[in-house]
KEROTI-153400 format. One record per residue (C-alpha): x, y, z; chain; residue number from 1. Coordinates in steps of 0.001 Angstrom, whole numbers. Layout:
residues N
x = X y = Y z = Z chain = A n = NUM
...
end
This chain:
residues 79
x = 19517 y = -1505 z = -21591 chain = A n = 1
x = 18795 y = -4516 z = -19060 chain = A n = 2
x = 19019 y = -3573 z = -15552 chain = A n = 3
x = 21585 y = -4623 z = -12985 chain = A n = 4
x = 20999 y = -7923 z = -11534 chain = A n = 5
x = 22789 y = -6521 z = -8318 chain = A n = 6
x = 22387 y = -3350 z = -6850 chain = A n = 7
x = 25571 y = -1285 z = -6578 chain = A n = 8
x = 27851 y = -1507 z = -3131 chain = A n = 9
x = 27313 y = 2074 z = -2698 chain = A n = 10
x = 23711 y = 2825 z = -2846 chain = A n = 11
x = 21339 y = 2804 z = -174 chain = A n = 12
x = 18173 y = 957 z = -768 chain = A n = 13
x = 15185 y = 455 z = 1103 chain = A n = 14
x = 13214 y = -2203 z = -786 chain = A n = 15
x = 11250 y = -5133 z = 52 chain = A n = 16
x = 11974 y = -6584 z = 3937 chain = A n = 17
x = 14365 y = -3452 z = 4477 chain = A n = 18
x = 12132 y = -1279 z = 3544 chain = A n = 19
x = 9105 y = -2396 z = 5714 chain = A n = 20
x = 11440 y = -2304 z = 8573 chain = A n = 21
x = 12304 y = 999 z = 8391 chain = A n = 22
x = 8641 y = 1929 z = 7942 chain = A n = 23
x = 7586 y = -64 z = 11015 chain = A n = 24
x = 10558 y = 1653 z = 12909 chain = A n = 25
x = 9603 y = 5041 z = 11795 chain = A n = 26
x = 6129 y = 4091 z = 13051 chain = A n = 27
x = 7406 y = 2698 z = 16463 chain = A n = 28
x = 9338 y = 5919 z = 17075 chain = A n = 29
x = 6401 y = 8577 z = 16521 chain = A n = 30
x = 4300 y = 6441 z = 18351 chain = A n = 31
x = 6382 y = 6325 z = 21593 chain = A n = 32
x = 7756 y = 9765 z = 21158 chain = A n = 33
x = 5030 y = 12016 z = 20207 chain = A n = 34
x = 1617 y = 11253 z = 22094 chain = A n = 35
x = -521 y = 13317 z = 19885 chain = A n = 36
x = 1003 y = 10942 z = 16961 chain = A n = 37
x = -1336 y = 7978 z = 18861 chain = A n = 38
x = -4142 y = 9820 z = 18308 chain = A n = 39
x = -3536 y = 10215 z = 14879 chain = A n = 40
x = -2255 y = 6915 z = 14026 chain = A n = 41
x = -5258 y = 5144 z = 15623 chain = A n = 42
x = -8189 y = 7431 z = 14141 chain = A n = 43
x = -6459 y = 6909 z = 10512 chain = A n = 44
x = -6162 y = 3120 z = 11133 chain = A n = 45
x = -9775 y = 2799 z = 11756 chain = A n = 46
x = -10737 y = 4950 z = 8911 chain = A n = 47
x = -8915 y = 2808 z = 6915 chain = A n = 48
x = -10260 y = -198 z = 8144 chain = A n = 49
x = -13861 y = 1076 z = 7930 chain = A n = 50
x = -13281 y = 1733 z = 4377 chain = A n = 51
x = -11495 y = -1494 z = 3359 chain = A n = 52
x = -14683 y = -3110 z = 5242 chain = A n = 53
x = -17164 y = -1127 z = 3349 chain = A n = 54
x = -15485 y = -1552 z = -84 chain = A n = 55
x = -15683 y = -5165 z = 668 chain = A n = 56
x = -19010 y = -5191 z = 1246 chain = A n = 57
x = -19796 y = -3330 z = -2036 chain = A n = 58
x = -17981 y = -5935 z = -4128 chain = A n = 59
x = -19388 y = -8752 z = -2120 chain = A n = 60
x = -22912 y = -7965 z = -2806 chain = A n = 61
x = -22066 y = -6095 z = -6098 chain = A n = 62
x = -19121 y = -8199 z = -8208 chain = A n = 63
x = -18018 y = -6027 z = -11490 chain = A n = 64
x = -19324 y = -8367 z = -14309 chain = A n = 65
x = -17686 y = -8508 z = -17755 chain = A n = 66
x = -20588 y = -5754 z = -19123 chain = A n = 67
x = -19709 y = -3335 z = -16769 chain = A n = 68
x = -16119 y = -2902 z = -17954 chain = A n = 69
x = -16256 y = -464 z = -20636 chain = A n = 70
x = -12443 y = -437 z = -22146 chain = A n = 71
x = -11948 y = -4157 z = -22674 chain = A n = 72
x = -8269 y = -3026 z = -24185 chain = A n = 73
x = -5499 y = -3623 z = -22540 chain = A n = 74
x = -3290 y = -943 z = -20951 chain = A n = 75
x = -286 y = 269 z = -22733 chain = A n = 76
x = -1044 y = -2731 z = -25397 chain = A n = 77
x = 133 y = -5395 z = -22321 chain = A n = 78
x = -1946 y = -9245 z = -22861 chain = A n = 79
end
């Protein structure tokens, strides 16, 4: 069964750029409309940046070697 190349005209699809723009619009509306959400968003972004930085440093100084990987089979038989 082949998926349709063109989306049907009756469906609302929020994929790709349209979905990204919708997500940004929702965040902007919440940031403007709800003062408490500003603090939640700021703290969440700060925690995300700290964790991302820590993981980047961890993998910079301890790169994954092929011997560290236990299961060398491809998942689902993909090659």
